[in-house]
C-alpha positions in Angstrom: 94.2 -97.4 110.3 95.6 -100.0 112.7 98.6 -98.9 114.7 99.6 -102.1 116.5 103.1 -102.1 118.0 105.0 -105.4 117.7 106.2 -106.4 121.1 108.4 -109.3 120.2 111.3 -109.5 117.8 112.0 -113.1 116.9 114.4 -115.2 114.9 112.6 -114.7 111.6 112.7 -110.9 112.1 116.5 -111.1 112.7 116.9 -113.3 109.5 114.8 -110.8 107.5 116.9 -107.8 108.8 120.1 -109.6 108.0 118.8 -110.5 104.5 118.2 -106.8 103.8 121.7 -105.9 105.1 123.5 -108.8 103.3 121.5 -109.4 100.2 124.2 -111.6 98.7 123.7 -114.3 101.4 121.0 -116.9 101.1 118.4 -117.5 103.8 120.0 -120.8 104.7 123.5 -119.2 105.1 122.0 -116.6 107.4 120.2 -119.2 109.4 123.4 -121.3 109.7 125.3 -118.2 110.9 122.7 -117.5 113.6 122.7 -121.2 114.7 126.5 -121.1 114.9 126.5 -117.9 117.0 123.9 -119.2 119.4 125.6 -122.6 119.7 128.9 -121.0 120.5 127.4 -118.9 123.3 125.6 -121.8 124.8 128.7 -124.1 124.7 130.9 -121.4 126.3 128.4 -120.7 129.1 127.9 -124.4 129.7 131.7 -124.6 130.3 131.4 -121.8 133.0 132.8 -119.1 130.7 131.4 -115.7 130.4 130.5 -114.4 126.9 130.7 -110.6 126.5 129.4 -108.9 123.4 130.5 -105.3 123.7 127.6 -102.8 123.5 125.0 -105.7 124.0 125.7 -107.5 127.2 127.2 -110.5 129.0 125.9 -114.1 129.1 127.0 -116.2 132.1 126.0 -119.2 134.1 124.1 -118.6 137.3 123.6 -121.2 140.1 120.4 -121.5 142.0 120.7 -122.7 145.5 119.4 -126.1 146.6 115.8 -125.8 148.0 113.0 -127.9 149.4 109.5 -128.0 148.0 106.2 -129.5 149.0 104.0 -131.5 146.6 100.6 -129.8 147.0 98.7 -133.1 146.5 100.6 -135.4 148.8 102.1 -132.8 151.1 105.3 -134.7 150.7 108.5 -132.6 151.2 111.2 -133.1 148.6 114.5 -131.5 147.9 115.8 -130.1 144.7 119.5 -129.9 144.3 121.5 -127.0 143.0 120.6 -126.1 139.4 122.1 -123.8 136.9 120.5 -121.3 134.5 121.8 -118.9 131.9 121.9 -115.3 133.0 122.1 -112.2 130.7 123.2 -108.8 131.9 122.6 -106.1 129.4 125.3 -103.5 128.8 124.7 -99.9 129.8 124.6 -98.9 126.2 121.7 -101.3 125.6 119.9 -100.1 128.7 120.1 -96.5 127.6 118.4 -97.3 124.3 
């Protein structure tokens, strides 16, 4: 017997779980709902808003300071301006699970 533990939970797994829970919805309706949720979170964070989902965590925009880097081939020094990335801070409830 093969006891392999799945180490990733992806979008199709979420869709399958929701399909079990809400059997009256079609796969395309579930997919549209997931797209809508993700799009709303991304748009809000892009506008410098925090998105808090109680019991799950908080999404926010994090700024990375400007920095210099060296091209290893040419040894030329270049500068990279400030960049932004999405940051996720899990809730304590999620951490305890």
